[in-house]
Every structure is written in C-alpha cells, then in structure tokens.
C-alpha positions as CSV (number, residue, x, y, z in Angstrom):
1,M,-16.6,37.0,1.9
2,L,-18.7,33.9,1.8
3,V,-19.5,33.9,-1.2
4,K,-15.9,34.0,-2.6
5,V,-15.1,31.3,-0.7
6,K,-18.1,29.3,-1.4
7,N,-17.1,30.0,-5.2
8,E,-13.9,29.0,-4.8
9,A,-15.0,25.6,-3.8
10,I,-16.8,25.3,-6.2
11,A,-14.7,26.1,-9.0
12,R,-11.9,23.6,-7.3
13,K,-14.4,21.0,-7.2
14,A,-14.8,21.7,-11.1
15,Q,-11.3,21.6,-11.6
16,Y,-10.8,18.0,-9.8
17,E,-13.6,17.0,-11.4
18,L,-12.2,17.6,-15.5
19,E,-8.7,16.7,-14.1
20,A,-10.4,12.9,-13.4
21,E,-12.4,13.2,-16.2
22,G,-9.0,13.7,-18.0
23,E,-7.1,11.0,-16.8
24,A,-9.8,8.7,-17.1
25,T,-9.9,9.1,-20.6
26,A,-6.6,9.0,-20.9
27,I,-6.0,5.7,-19.1
28,E,-8.7,4.4,-21.4
29,M,-7.1,5.4,-24.5
30,R,-3.9,3.8,-23.3
31,A,-6.1,0.3,-22.7
32,K,-7.7,0.9,-25.8
33,A,-4.5,1.2,-27.9
34,Q,-2.7,-1.3,-25.9
35,A,-5.5,-3.9,-26.7
36,N,-5.7,-3.1,-30.4
37,A,-1.9,-3.6,-30.3
38,I,-2.0,-7.0,-28.6
39,K,-4.9,-8.0,-31.3
40,I,-2.6,-7.1,-34.2
41,I,0.4,-9.6,-32.3
42,A,-2.4,-12.1,-31.7
43,D,-3.3,-12.3,-35.8
44,A,0.4,-12.0,-36.3
45,L,1.2,-15.2,-34.2
46,E,-1.9,-16.6,-36.3
47,N,-1.3,-16.4,-39.2
48,S,2.8,-17.0,-39.1
49,K,4.6,-19.4,-39.9
50,S,7.1,-17.8,-37.6
51,S,4.8,-17.7,-34.5
52,E,7.1,-19.2,-32.0
53,Q,10.1,-16.5,-32.9
54,A,7.2,-13.8,-32.9
55,A,6.4,-14.9,-29.2
56,Q,9.7,-15.3,-28.3
57,L,10.0,-11.4,-29.1
58,Y,7.0,-10.0,-27.6
59,V,8.0,-12.2,-24.5
60,A,11.8,-10.6,-24.8
61,K,10.4,-7.2,-25.2
62,Q,8.4,-7.4,-21.9
63,Y,11.1,-8.2,-20.2
64,I,13.3,-5.7,-21.6
65,E,10.5,-3.0,-20.1
66,M,10.3,-5.1,-16.7
67,Y,14.0,-4.5,-16.6
68,G,13.6,-0.6,-17.9
69,E,10.9,-0.5,-15.1
70,I,13.1,-1.6,-12.5
71,G,16.0,0.2,-13.2
72,S,14.0,3.7,-13.2
73,K,12.7,2.6,-9.4
74,S,15.8,1.2,-8.3
75,N,19.8,1.8,-8.2
76,T,20.6,-2.2,-8.1
77,M,20.1,-4.3,-10.1
78,V,20.8,-8.1,-11.1
79,F,20.9,-9.2,-14.6
80,S,21.8,-12.2,-16.4
81,E,25.5,-13.0,-16.8
82,K,24.8,-11.3,-20.6
83,P,21.9,-8.9,-20.2
84,G,23.1,-6.9,-23.8
85,D,22.9,-10.6,-25.8
86,I,19.8,-10.8,-27.5
87,N,20.5,-14.3,-28.4
88,A,20.9,-15.0,-24.9
89,L,17.9,-12.9,-23.9
90,L,15.9,-14.6,-26.5
91,A,16.6,-18.3,-25.3
92,Q,15.4,-16.9,-21.7
93,A,12.4,-15.7,-23.0
94,S,12.2,-19.5,-24.6
95,L,13.0,-21.2,-21.2
96,V,10.7,-18.8,-19.8
97,M,7.8,-19.7,-22.3
98,K,8.5,-23.4,-22.1
99,S,8.8,-23.5,-18.3
100,A,5.8,-22.0,-17.8
101,N,3.9,-24.1,-20.8
102,I,3.5,-20.9,-22.9
103,T,2.4,-21.3,-26.3
104,P,1.9,-19.1,-29.3
105,K,-1.6,-20.3,-29.6
106,S,-2.0,-19.9,-25.4
107,I,-0.8,-16.4,-26.3
108,L,-3.2,-15.7,-28.7
109,N,-6.3,-17.2,-26.5
110,S,-5.3,-15.5,-23.7
111,V,-5.3,-12.1,-25.9
112,K,-8.6,-13.0,-27.8
113,N,-10.1,-13.8,-24.4
C-alpha cells in the first residue's frame, strides 16, 4: 500500500513538473512572437513615410484590445460617445499620444531597448 501511494505521489509530481514546463514554454513562445511582431512594427515605423498613422493605428489596436479585455471581465462598460467610429478612435489615439508625448520615434526606441 505504501509503495502504491509513493508511486502515485511521484507520478503526480512528474505530471505537475511537465505541465509547468509546458506552460513556461508556451509563455516564452508567445513572448517571443509578440517581441518579433513589435520589432516588425518598429521597423515599419522607422522606414515609413506615414509612421504617425502607423503609430496611431497601433495605439488604436491596443485600445480596442483593452476594451475587449474589460468587456470579458465586466458586464458594465463606459464608452466614448462614438465607440464604433474608427476616425474618432484614431483621433483619440492621437490625443493620447500627444498628451503623453508619445512619438513614433519614442515607440521605436522603447521597442528596440
């Protein structure tokens, strides 16, 4: 009986360790993919004549994702008066960038560092 309990404990321990390794690998792979995506965006911002619009679109994308996360965690949300208007969203992203002194160059520098 004691041997059976010990073997089950060893098996559970090995299972937890393997699951943790798998989760760690998945997290690392997602982080590397995100870093690669950010580097691609940074290169596009650096080499683009329309880097201001690209930066605004990036901020707008993050803004939309943030609303998605909030919506999945709460049944109450506060939107701007025109949440579906992409021009209003870009204008708001532009205001956020200006008020925080965010420029395409600063995004590029933060990504590369």
